[in-house]
N, C-alpha and C positions, 0 to 999 in steps of 0.2 A: 502493498501501500504506499501511497506518495503521497509522503507532508504536504507538497503544495497543493493537492487534490483539495476544493472546498465548494461545497455547497450551499448556496443561500436563498432564502426563500420569504420572500415580501409579500403580505396580506391584507388585506382592509376586512374592517368591521363588516362589512355588508358582504364578502367574500366567507366571512367565516359565518354569517348565520346563514349564507343560505347551504355550507355544508353541514351546519347545524341540519338544520330542516332535512336536506337532504337525505342523514341520518335516518329521521324517524321512516324514511319513505323506505328505507332499504332494510332494515333490518327488520325482524319482527317481534322481539322482545325488547323492554326497557332495558332487560340486564346488557344485551347487544349495544344498544345505543350508548347502554354507560360506558363499558368497557372503550367503543372508541373516542368518546368523550374524553377518559383517565390517557388513551395514548397521547392526546394532542392536548393537552394540557401538562405532560411530561414533555412533548416535543416542542412545546412553548418555553420549556423550565431552562432550554439550552440557549437561550436568546441570550445576546452578551447583555451584561449589566446596565448597560449606560439604555440598552434601549426598550429595559424593562420599567421604564420609568416614563415614559415617551404617554400621550394621553392614548392614540391607538394602540398600545399594548393593552394599557387598562382594559380597556373596552372591549378588546378581543375576550381577555382573558374574563370580564364580565358574561359576556354573551355565553360562552363555551361554561362556565361555572352554573348558569342559572338555569341550561339546559343538561348540565348532569344535575342540576336539586332537582328538575324534573321528573328525571329516569327515575332517580334511585326511590321518588317516592310513588310512582306509576310501580316501579319491581318491588315495593313493601307494600303494598295495595294488591298487588297480583301473589303475591308471597300468604300472604291476611286468607282472599280467597280462596286460596289451595289450598291453606291447613285446614279452612273450616270446611273444606270437602272431604280431604283425607280424615280429618275428625269426624264427620260425620260419616263415612263409607270404613274407618279402621282403617286405614289404608298406613300402612308401616314404610311401606318403599315410597309412598310419593314423601311422605313425612322427611324422610331420610333424604331425594334428590333436591325437596326445599330448602334443610338445614345444610345441606353440600353447595348448593347455590348465590346462599346468603352469606356475610359475615354474621360474625358472633353476634352482634350489636342489633344488625339485621334484623336477624331471626328472632331474638329477643322481643323486638317492635313488634314482626306481623305477629308473631305470639303473642304476644298480649294483647294486640287488637284484634285476633282472632277469638283469644278467649274473651273479651272482653264482648264482645259481641252474640256471645252465648248464655240462653239464659239459665239460672242457678243451679236448676232441675242436670243440662244439658251440660254445663262445666265440670259437676259432678260427676257423672258419668263419664267424660271423659277425662278427670283427674283419676277413677278408680280404674278405668281400662288402662291409662299408661304406668298407673303404681301397678296393678296386676304383669303386664307386658314385664317390665322391667325389674320386676320380681323373679319373673320366671326366669327370662335373661340370666340372671344373676345369681340365680340357685342352678340349674344347668351351667354355666361358667365353674362357679367355684367346684362345683362332682366332676369337671373335667380336667381341673386343672390338677388335683391331686394331693395340695398342698392347700391349708388352712391362710383361711382369708386372700388367697391369690384364685384370679379367673382368668380361666385360658377360653377367651371366645371361640378361637378356629377351631379347638377340641370338640366343643360344647354343637358347630355349626353354626354359630351366630357370628353374625357380620356387625364388626366393632362399629363403624360405620352408623350402622343401621342402631344400634343400642345407645350409641352417644346422642345422635338425633332424638331418638325417645325421651330417655333420663334428660336430655337439653330442657325438649317441650314440656313434662312433666313439671321440673323447679320454676319452670316460666307461670305455667299455670297454676302451678299452687300459691305464688307469691301472690297472685292477684287474689 
């Protein structure tokens, strides 16, 4: 790689706004839009320090941040809807997929919103189901380990990511 090679990119706020709007048309999910926007923010951070102080740069950053916040909000609402459906249908794999697709904080926000949207009896039923599932998985993992107070999910045939998601959801709903 030659040290003298360089690439320069100049963008206007209008071009960035148009590109951000196009991302919403290009991708199916708010998670994909968010990933693209975070990548853009990472590239913009490479701008020389002097360029980061000018008005167009600050305006471009604000445009991307606005779209990223919208994508985050939609991603959390989508996670909440999916968690509600997964709880209603007792779908552990879907809960695991949702858990994997969100940050820990995002999962807690979506789970809290989903739990807050359930009436008292439904929420109590969800907590009871989750507690029973987690206890059963723990018991099987303890039995499979051969050591006291040790868990071996693999030997018990339990997906550790699934256990983590279910346990996290249980703890979140219990905290409501």
